[in-house]
C-alpha positions in Angstrom: 183.9 76.3 186.4 183.4 75.3 190.0 180.4 73.0 190.6 178.8 72.5 194.0 176.5 69.6 194.7 173.6 70.3 197.1 173.7 68.3 200.3 171.1 68.1 203.2 171.4 70.9 205.8 172.5 69.5 209.2 173.3 71.3 212.4 176.8 69.9 212.5 177.7 70.7 208.8 176.4 74.2 209.1 178.0 75.0 212.5 181.1 76.8 211.0 178.8 79.3 209.3 176.0 79.8 211.9 173.1 77.9 213.5 170.3 75.7 212.1 167.2 76.5 214.1 164.9 73.5 214.1 163.2 71.2 216.5 164.8 67.7 216.9 163.3 64.8 218.9 164.6 65.1 222.4 164.9 68.9 222.3 163.2 70.8 225.1 159.9 72.2 223.8 161.2 75.8 224.5 164.8 76.5 223.6 165.9 80.0 224.5 168.8 81.7 222.8 168.7 79.2 219.9 170.6 81.5 217.6 173.6 83.8 218.1 172.0 87.1 217.2 174.7 89.8 216.9 175.2 93.5 216.0 178.2 95.6 216.8 176.7 98.9 215.8 174.7 100.7 218.5 172.7 102.8 216.0 171.6 99.8 213.8 168.0 98.7 214.2 166.7 95.2 213.9 164.9 94.8 210.6 162.4 91.9 210.6 161.4 91.5 207.0 158.6 89.4 205.6 159.5 88.4 202.0 157.6 86.4 199.4 159.9 84.5 197.1 159.3 82.6 193.9 161.2 79.4 193.3 164.4 79.2 191.3 165.2 75.8 189.7 168.6 74.1 189.9 171.1 74.2 188.3 171.8 77.8 189.5 174.7 79.8 188.2 176.0 82.1 191.0 177.8 85.3 190.0 177.5 87.3 193.3 177.9 86.6 197.0 177.5 88.8 200.1 178.3 89.1 203.7 177.2 91.2 206.7 180.3 92.4 208.6 178.3 93.9 211.5 175.3 91.7 212.0 174.1 88.1 212.0 171.3 87.3 209.5 168.4 84.9 210.1 166.0 83.3 207.6 162.9 81.4 208.8 160.3 79.9 206.5 156.6 80.7 207.2 155.3 78.8 204.2 156.8 77.0 201.2 159.3 74.2 201.0 163.0 73.9 200.6 165.5 76.6 200.0 169.1 76.9 199.0 171.9 77.9 201.4 175.4 78.4 199.9 178.2 79.5 202.3 181.9 80.0 202.2 184.6 80.0 204.8 187.0 83.0 204.9 190.8 83.2 204.9 192.8 85.1 207.5 192.1 88.5 206.0 188.3 87.8 205.5 188.3 86.9 201.8 186.0 84.0 200.8 187.6 80.6 200.1 185.6 79.9 197.0 186.9 76.4 196.5 185.7 75.5 200.0 182.1 76.6 199.6 179.2 74.3 200.6 175.7 74.2 199.1 172.9 73.0 201.4 169.2 72.3 200.9 167.3 73.5 203.9 163.8 72.1 204.5 160.7 74.0 205.3 161.0 73.2 209.0 164.6 74.6 209.3 165.6 78.2 209.8 169.1 79.4 209.6 171.1 82.1 211.3 174.3 83.2 209.5 177.1 84.2 211.9 178.4 87.7 211.4 180.8 88.1 208.5 179.8 84.8 206.8 180.0 84.9 203.0 176.9 83.5 201.4 174.7 83.5 198.3 171.5 85.5 198.3 168.2 83.8 199.3 166.8 81.3 196.9 163.6 79.3 197.3 163.7 75.8 195.7 160.6 73.8 196.4 158.0 76.4 195.5 156.9 79.9 196.3 157.2 80.7 200.0 157.1 83.3 202.6 160.1 83.8 204.8 161.2 86.0 207.7 164.6 87.7 207.6 166.2 89.4 210.6 169.3 91.6 210.3 170.5 94.8 212.1 170.7 97.7 209.7 171.6 101.4 209.9 171.0 102.3 206.2 174.7 102.6 205.3 176.9 100.5 203.0 178.0 98.7 206.2 174.7 96.8 206.1 175.9 94.4 203.4 178.9 93.9 201.2 178.6 92.3 197.7 181.4 90.5 195.9 181.0 89.8 192.1 182.6 86.4 191.4 185.4 86.5 188.8 184.2 83.1 187.6 180.6 81.9 188.1 179.9 78.9 190.3 177.3 76.3 189.4 175.1 74.7 192.0 173.3 71.5 191.1 171.4 68.6 192.6 
């Protein structure tokens, strides 16, 4: 079984998969266009969802991953603590490279924005119950999200 160890979320390490949205000392107090928001479907509408999530302890056994082929997806904590971010690069035809996945622990002052077509695990709160914002463009069709059951589970641990 593949085992991923959680590492701290940094702007640089997450860059191949999207953007970390946070304030760092030295940043301008107002940073426009901080995330690369994207939708390639003119009839899709932005869905800004508020979601309350209960914590899931580690270790976590992953059996399903997802991607959004037509939209970026952003998660931003409103309350609560840390949360899990697991991402995978893709090969030349868009299949996830499961051996190259990375597990990050995002802190309560970090939001993330997945780039379009990024394979990732579903949202998991770690530090406690929390309320989060999610932004994604949707048109109500199967094109909104694609799920991939894993042939072999992946374990994520501290």
